[in-house]
N, C-alpha and C positions, 0 to 999 in steps of 0.2 A: 554606741550612739543611741541614746534613748529617744531623743526628739530631733530627728534630722531636719534641716531647713526645708521649707516648703518646696523650693525648686528642686532640691535633691530627691525629695519624695516623689515628685512628678516624674523625674527622670527614671528613678528606680521602678516605678509602676509601669512605665512604658517598656523598659527592658524586660520586666517580668512578663508582660503581655506577649512580647516577641518570643520569649523562651517558654511559652505555654507547652507543657508536656502532653496536653490533650490533643494537640494538633497532629493529625495523621501524617506520618512520614514513612518512607521506606528506608530501612536501615542501610541499604547499599546505594542510596541516591543522595548521599551527603546532606540529608536533612531537607531535601526538596519536598514541598508539600504535595499531597496527592491531588489528582485532578478534581476529586469531589470537593475538596476544600477550596481549590482555586475557583471552581465554577460557582460555589456558594458566594464567595466574595465578589466575583465578577458581576453578579447581578446588581450589586449596589454601587460599584464604581468601575470606571474604565481603567485598565492597566496601561500605564505609560511605558512603552517598550523602547529601550535604547540598545543599540548594537553592543554586544560584549566586546567585539574587536572592530572598532570603526575602520581600521585600515584594511580589513578583509571583507568588506561588503561585496556581495555577488553582483556582477554586471553581465548583461548579455553582450558578448563580444563575438562576432563572426557567425556563430550558429544560433539556432533558435529551438527552444524546447520549453513546454509548459504543460501543466496538468491543472485543470480546473479544480478549485477547492471542493466543489460539490462531488467530485470523484470519491472523496473520503466521506463527506457529510451525508450524502444521499444513498450510500450503500453500494456503490459500484465496486469499491475496494473489497468489501466483504463478500461480494458475489463471485469473485474470481478465485480460482485455485492458485497454488503456489507457482506452477509453471505458466499459467495464464498471466499472472502478475509480472513474472520475470520477462516474458515476451512482450507484454504490453508496455512496460516501462522502458525496455530496450528500444522498441520501435518509436516511442515518444522521444527518447534521447537522440536518436540518430535521424529523426525526421526533419525536413525543412519546414518553413513557415506554413506550408499547405498540408503538412502531415505526411509528405511523401518520402519514401526511402526505398532503396533497391538492393538491400543486402540479400545474398543468396543463403539458402537454408544451412549449408555446411558452415559458413562463417558465423551465422547466428548461433547455431548449436555449439560451436567452439567457444564463442565469446560468452554466451549465457550458461554454458556448461550443462546442457541437457541433451538427451539422445534425440535422434531423428523422430522416433515414435512419439516422444513427449512433445517435440516441436510441432508435429503435424496435429496432434490432438489439441494442443493449446491454440494453435493458429485457427483451426476449424471452429473451436468453441468461441474464440474472440469474434470470428466472422458471424457465427450464429447469434451472438449477443449484440451484434450491430456496433461493435467498437472499432473494428478495422475492416478495410476492404483489401482484396488481393486479386490481381489479375494473372498470376502465374509468374510474374517477375517483379512487379512493383507493389509495394504496400502503401496504404493510406490510412493514417490514424484519423478516425472520423470524429466529428463533434459528438459530444455525449448525447445519447437519446434522452427523452424526457424522464424516463424512469429506468432504474437499474433492472437488469434481467432477474427474473425470479430464481430463487435458489432451487437446484434440482431436488426432486423428491428422492427419498431413500429407496435403494433397490432392496425389495423385500422377498420376492419369489425367485425361484430358479429360472423362470422364463425372463423376468426382469434382468437378472444377471447375464443370461445368454444374449439378450438383445441390446443391453445398454452399458454393460461393464466393459470398458476398453481392454482390460487385461483378458477377459473371457473371449471377446471378439478376436483379439490378437492370437490367443491360443487356438481358437477354431480355425482361423485362416492358416496358421502354421501347421496344424494337424492335417488340414485338407490338402495342402500343397507339399507336405512332407519336409518342409524346411526346419532346420534346428537353429535357433538363435538364443542367445543368453538374454 
């Protein structure tokens, strides 16, 4: 075809633009464009989102759980450790509309698959970061503070390790009381 009709040429140009090999994609993501490409395009136009499976749209039925979008956007997510995230998300999921839940520590540890020591550390850090309240039997997931907690500073000296590293503190207590735990 030396001179394709004008309509066919327009169609081929559009297809070629969609198949642009310079568009950044991840090989294991079925050609899905990277976030950088999507953000660059999003500045110029709003993306119309349609459900992929309209018969499977989520609904709040019976229970209540939500996380503010700023939890991710304003750095709360990145300020939490793995165990803090697990515990926080669990408490959000099981809480009522006021953020209250009354799961006991052994049930939480079993469901979240963390040890009691990991649970206590995560719980106390979430309390210190003003994300939850706990009175000994009842949890409350709190509204997010204005700013996320600052990221902890690196432990550099031996004194820092002794006073702030949970593993070292655990070892010191175990050594003082003569208990042997794995």
